[in-house]
C-alpha positions, 0 to 999 in steps of 0.5 A: 847769158843767151837771154842777155845776148838776145836782148843786147842784139835787139834794136829796141834801145830800152831792151838794150839798156835792160841787158846792161842793167842785168849784167851790172846787177850780176856783177854786184853780187861779187866782191873782189879782193885785191892784195899787192906785192911790190918789189922795190929796187934800192938806190944803192951803187952796189948789189945786196951781197956783193960789190958789183954795180947796179947801173942799168942798161950796161952790156950783158953779164958785165956787172956780175961778180963771183958771188952773183954767178954762184961760184963755189966758195963765194960768200954774201957780205951784206950792204949796210946802205940797203939795210938803212934804205929798207929801215927808212922806208919801213918807218915812213910806212909806220911799220914795226921795225924788228930789232933782229931779223934773219935771212932765208933761202928760197929754193926755185929752179930757173936758168936766171937764178944760178944758185938755185935759191934766192936770199930773202927774209921769210921767218923774221922779216926786216919789218911788219905790221904797217899801214899805208893811207892814200887818197883815190881820185880818177876823174870820170870814175870818181866824183871826188877823192876819198881815202883808203887804208892798206895794211902792210904785212911785212917788208923784207930785204931780198936779192933780184934774179937774172934775166932770161933773153931769147935770140933770133935762133930761139936760144935761151940766154941769161943776163946776170946783171940784175942777179943780186940787185937789192930789193925790198918786198912790201907785202900788202894785205888783200884789202883793196877792191879794184884796179883804181885803188891798186893804182892809187896805192902804187902812186902814193908809194912812188911819192913816198920812195922818191921823197925817201930816196929809196928807189928811182921807181922807174918802172920802165927799167924794172926799178919797181915791179908790182904783183897783184893777187886777185880773187872774187867771192859772194858776200857772206862766203869765204874768199875765192881762189885767187890768181897772181898777176906777175910783174906789172910794169906801169901804173896804167897796167896796174889799173887795167890788169886788175880790173880785167882780171876781176871781170874775167873771174866774174865771167868765168864763175857766172858761166859755171866755170871754176878759177884755178890757182895760177900765175898770170901775166899782163899783156898790154898789147892784148889788153888782157891777162894771160896764163904763165904757170900753175902757182907754186905753193909756199912749201914748194920753195923749201925755205931754210935759214941762210947759213952764211949770214948772221942775224941782222941786228938793229939798234934803237938807242940814240948812241948806236955805232956798229948797228943801224940806228933806227932812231937816227933814221926816224928823225931823218925822215923827210916830209911825206906827201900826206903832210904836204897835201895838208899844208897846201890845202891849208895855205892855198884853200884849194879843192882836194882833187886839185891839191892831190893832182899838184902834189902827185906830179913832183915836177909840176908841184916844184913849178907850182911852188916856184911860181907862188913863191916868186909872187904871192900876189898871184891867184893860185886858182889861175896858176893851178889851171895853167899848170893842171890843164894847159901845161899837162895837156901839152905834156900828155900830147908829147909837145913838151917835157918837164925836162926839156927847158921849154917851160919854166916858173919864169915864162909860166909866172909871166903868163899868169900875170898877164891873165890877172892884169887883163892883158890876155885871156885863157884862150890867148894863154893857150896860144902862147903856150902852143907857140912855146911848146912848138920851139918858140924861145921868145918870152910870152910878152914877145910872142903876144906882140909878134902875133897881135894877141894882146886883149882888147880892153878899150871900152871905146873899141869894144863898144864899136864891135858890140854895136856892129854885132847887135846891128848884124844879128837882129833875130838874135836880138829880138829873141833876147828881148822877148825873153829868150835869155839863153841866146845872149851866149850866141851874141858873145860868140859873135863878139869873140869871133869878130875879135879873134877871141881877144875881147875882154869878155867881162866888159863885153858882157856889161856893154851888150846887156846895157845895149839890149836894155831898150 
């Protein structure tokens, strides 16, 4: 590494590039292995084993029953709704739903776990042996989308723990509102290779969960939390020692945390260090993982059967009454994202990356469908461009939101129609959308009229403007006539400036080329 640092410090650009090449080649020797465990809060009004509310944001310790607080003599009562949501999710993930599953006690001692154990499913979970197929595409990283499969080892029902808080005096306080909140834990096999694949898996899972109405997936509220297990090894060798990153709370965090941890482990091993089996946390402010505690091993949890809950029995027959009817739940599954992408691609003949971006944003896809259904003659590529580029740019800048009412299918559809009719161009469309984002409630047509933005289509007027540009730029004209055709773009730019970008440029191109023939 000293040699590499010396080379990097050199002012010689070629030597600097050589240093980067050496580092890249070193890292290619290592194969990362990533596996995810995802905790999903189920959309239920009450907790998994009690009647307490699951509403987010209520005052501390107001959604707590005697059972949640582990008062002696209280018993768990299983929430049927949670079982149905868990089964539907397992079916959507192509899992084998077990006809009989069991609950276990997982023992560990934290202040926010008053019973001293968590009720979960370890020996015989709700479902197992599933898989998730998902697309991966990160603009700037991947040239085009590709598909990945990840195996699902098991899906299990379990209760959440409470939350530890610290006040200004440094006291450790406990809020039990989350204690007993219903979860399913989805355990994936370690078959991913980087943070981009991990984030893509989470994105696809969120789409599925929202279609099923299993979970709100509001990561900022803790409704979906990701744990990532990461190791690196050399080709042909056994897997390396893994670390676990706990409770990653955003899609961006998944990408950065996994990629950072891979890089950290490679750097440690390359410098002669060793990786220890530990639990780490993702610190978004530092943009790095930080140690939390030594990793507990399974035997530390002292799993034992939950004595107060009978086996959970499911029924696959059509006429099941008391038990959960798996067949009916399978029939009630909605159209899943993969099916939607396939339909959109066939219907509109769009590029895979465009389809992926449209379907991934639920609110955006809803507007897309409304715009196209209102008028099938609309150019789907123009609609996609207005939504994916212009609208998403405003949203990413914080100037608009899907729920603020500024943009709807009527306004956006009008903008698309005006572009198709040649009344405005894309530059004018951007200006109109910026006006709307800044609070102008007028229709696009009213905004265009008020600001004088209608596109210049009149051939006589454009001929006059083009003639003036040609006369005012004799040097560029001479270069073009001598064979330097690239300067034609400069003339187009002059016309754009002269007309404040309102000229219909396909007409301008024809007029200029006709004028420059002589």
